[in-house]
N, CA, C and O of each residue as an XYZ file, in Angstrom:
232
protein
N     -42.691    -22.151     21.598
C     -43.809    -21.094     22.244
C     -44.968    -21.902     23.057
O     -45.197    -21.691     24.248
N     -45.739    -22.951     22.181
C     -46.495    -24.137     22.602
C     -46.474    -24.497     24.008
O     -47.456    -24.564     24.748
N     -45.262    -24.722     24.306
C     -44.477    -25.403     25.424
C     -44.276    -23.808     27.054
O     -43.859    -23.796     28.212
N     -44.670    -23.142     26.419
C     -44.541    -22.376     27.080
C     -46.055    -21.029     27.800
O     -46.235    -20.064     28.543
N     -46.714    -21.940     26.892
C     -47.975    -21.245     26.900
C     -49.103    -21.555     26.855
O     -50.075    -21.062     26.283
N     -48.903    -22.835     27.801
C     -50.204    -24.252     27.546
C     -51.478    -23.698     27.560
O     -51.707    -22.669     28.196
N     -52.194    -24.188     27.020
C     -53.580    -23.546     27.000
C     -53.890    -22.409     26.828
O     -55.066    -22.148     26.572
N     -52.995    -21.474     26.913
C     -53.532    -20.127     26.660
C     -53.050    -20.250     24.689
O     -52.084    -20.668     24.050
N     -54.705    -19.455     24.295
C     -55.193    -18.933     23.082
C     -52.792    -17.977     22.562
O     -51.933    -17.253     23.065
N     -52.985    -18.562     21.688
C     -51.488    -17.989     20.871
C     -52.005    -16.987     19.460
O     -51.489    -17.637     18.551
N     -52.572    -16.037     18.916
C     -52.732    -15.922     17.622
C     -51.514    -15.879     17.004
O     -50.421    -16.094     17.528
N     -51.847    -15.465     15.373
C     -51.592    -16.272     14.557
C     -50.080    -14.672     14.367
O     -48.884    -14.798     14.104
N     -50.623    -13.812     14.552
C     -49.654    -13.262     14.308
C     -48.266    -13.353     15.674
O     -47.066    -13.220     15.432
N     -48.942    -13.637     17.216
C     -47.891    -13.950     18.327
C     -46.836    -15.327     17.529
O     -45.607    -15.271     17.516
N     -47.600    -16.414     16.957
C     -46.589    -17.565     16.731
C     -46.070    -16.455     15.627
O     -44.998    -15.969     15.990
N     -46.302    -16.198     15.018
C     -45.829    -15.974     13.206
C     -43.742    -15.165     13.609
O     -42.754    -15.355     12.899
N     -43.815    -14.295     15.007
C     -42.583    -14.083     15.571
C     -41.593    -15.311     15.737
O     -40.452    -14.907     15.961
N     -41.716    -16.957     15.685
C     -40.646    -17.626     16.274
C     -39.934    -17.342     15.219
O     -38.885    -17.986     15.215
N     -40.123    -16.304     13.878
C     -39.304    -16.643     13.295
C     -38.418    -15.300     13.199
O     -37.228    -15.421     12.907
N     -38.863    -14.261     13.393
C     -38.374    -13.192     14.267
C     -38.492    -12.307     13.540
O     -38.442    -12.417     12.315
N     -38.638    -11.454     14.047
C     -38.987     -9.525     14.148
C     -38.887     -9.187     12.330
O     -39.753     -8.528     11.756
N     -37.973     -9.632     11.796
C     -37.290     -9.085     11.365
C     -37.806     -9.921     10.115
O     -37.618     -9.405      9.014
N     -38.520    -11.324     10.176
C     -39.360    -12.698      9.164
C     -40.387    -11.106      8.052
O     -40.900    -10.051      8.424
N     -40.282    -11.568      7.102
C     -41.685    -10.430      6.018
C     -41.510    -11.391      5.436
O     -40.784    -11.403      4.443
N     -42.165    -12.533      5.919
C     -43.059    -13.954      5.117
C     -44.157    -13.183      4.966
O     -44.426    -11.986      5.073
N     -44.863    -14.433      4.622
C     -46.158    -14.889      4.872
C     -46.806    -15.451      5.915
O     -46.708    -16.645      6.199
N     -47.573    -14.534      6.603
C     -48.603    -15.104      7.885
C     -49.214    -16.420      7.892
O     -49.506    -17.026      8.923
N     -49.413    -16.879      6.616
C     -50.250    -17.813      6.370
C     -49.581    -19.019      6.678
O     -50.135    -20.006      7.163
N     -47.460    -18.859      6.171
C     -46.804    -20.027      7.348
C     -46.814    -20.622      8.404
O     -46.304    -21.734      8.546
N     -47.522    -19.840      9.508
C     -48.100    -20.367     10.216
C     -48.854    -21.819     10.302
O     -48.654    -22.727     11.108
N     -49.868    -21.744      9.121
C     -50.900    -22.706      9.036
C     -50.107    -23.544      8.568
O     -49.747    -24.536      9.203
N     -49.803    -23.324      7.640
C     -48.823    -24.780      7.776
C     -47.945    -25.439      8.393
O     -47.834    -26.665      8.433
N     -47.346    -24.711      8.852
C     -46.801    -25.376     10.752
C     -47.482    -26.130     11.064
O     -47.481    -27.348     10.883
N     -48.189    -25.438     11.604
C     -49.728    -25.959     12.793
C     -50.255    -27.184     11.532
O     -50.912    -28.147     11.928
N     -50.038    -27.102     10.571
C     -50.880    -28.506      9.863
C     -50.021    -29.594     10.123
O     -50.417    -30.747     10.299
N     -48.517    -29.123     10.152
C     -47.212    -29.698      9.809
C     -47.121    -30.611     11.380
O     -46.831    -31.807     11.356
N     -47.250    -30.280     11.982
C     -47.412    -30.516     13.843
C     -48.701    -30.910     13.723
O     -48.904    -31.954     14.343
N     -49.198    -30.684     13.430
C     -51.136    -31.953     14.319
C     -49.988    -33.638     13.222
O     -49.796    -34.802     13.574
N     -49.582    -32.941     12.050
C     -49.911    -34.537     11.237
C     -48.248    -35.223     12.175
O     -47.618    -36.259     11.963
N     -48.073    -34.411     12.919
C     -46.658    -35.620     13.628
C     -47.229    -35.479     15.373
O     -46.396    -35.899     16.176
N     -48.273    -35.049     15.863
C     -47.699    -35.009     17.296
C     -49.438    -35.334     17.502
O     -49.890    -35.526     18.631
N     -50.587    -35.375     15.894
C     -52.075    -35.447     16.645
C     -53.042    -34.297     16.322
O     -52.881    -33.141     16.714
N     -54.154    -34.773     15.500
C     -54.876    -33.453     15.456
C     -55.477    -33.078     16.543
O     -55.566    -31.853     16.625
N     -56.050    -33.821     17.653
C     -55.916    -33.262     19.324
C     -55.638    -32.542     19.521
O     -56.428    -31.621     19.731
N     -54.357    -32.381     19.609
C     -53.689    -31.620     19.963
C     -53.475    -30.184     20.673
O     -53.320    -29.698     21.793
N     -53.591    -29.701     18.903
C     -53.564    -28.138     18.935
C     -55.156    -27.817     18.214
O     -55.720    -28.067     17.148
N     -55.321    -27.450     18.884
C     -57.083    -26.439     18.835
C     -57.101    -25.195     18.414
O     -56.299    -24.375     18.863
N     -58.461    -24.725     17.049
C     -58.039    -23.782     16.445
C     -59.748    -23.295     17.192
O     -60.861    -23.809     17.306
N     -59.092    -22.064     17.541
C     -59.790    -20.948     17.840
C     -60.245    -19.826     16.378
O     -59.685    -18.856     15.865
N     -61.481    -20.539     16.107
C     -61.646    -19.493     14.569
C     -61.457    -17.755     14.797
O     -62.282    -17.062     15.392
N     -60.614    -17.420     14.389
C     -60.698    -15.932     14.240
C     -59.622    -15.276     15.093
O     -59.129    -14.185     14.807
N     -59.202    -16.177     16.419
C     -58.562    -15.616     17.412
C     -57.400    -16.775     17.338
O     -56.470    -16.147     16.831
N     -56.975    -17.985     17.537
C     -55.800    -18.585     16.908
C     -55.784    -19.774     17.321
O     -56.527    -20.640     16.859
N     -54.838    -19.997     18.353
C     -54.092    -21.768     18.157
C     -53.850    -21.879     19.829
O     -53.342    -20.938     20.438
N     -54.122    -22.691     20.272
C     -54.121    -23.343     21.864
C     -53.461    -24.693     21.727
O     -53.420    -25.326     20.672
N     -52.750    -25.231     23.317
C     -52.931    -26.909     23.057
C     -53.988    -27.570     24.095
O     -53.929    -27.082     25.224
N     -54.538    -28.160     23.985
C     -55.321    -29.148     25.113
C     -54.429    -29.613     26.215
O     -55.033    -29.620     27.288
N     -53.338    -29.956     26.290
C     -52.307    -30.466     27.479
C     -51.515    -29.348     27.945
O     -50.680    -29.511     28.834
């Protein structure tokens, strides 16, 4: 999803749709996956916009 929306801020709800519209899990799942992505690709690639969402710098 980030690769299709470079530099665009994506909300937690938009990113949550990656798991499908029928997924009823915790929306905070996105935060866990963002943390894991940062561990793999680097802390500075994904930027947090508090109260809004996440974006990529590249």
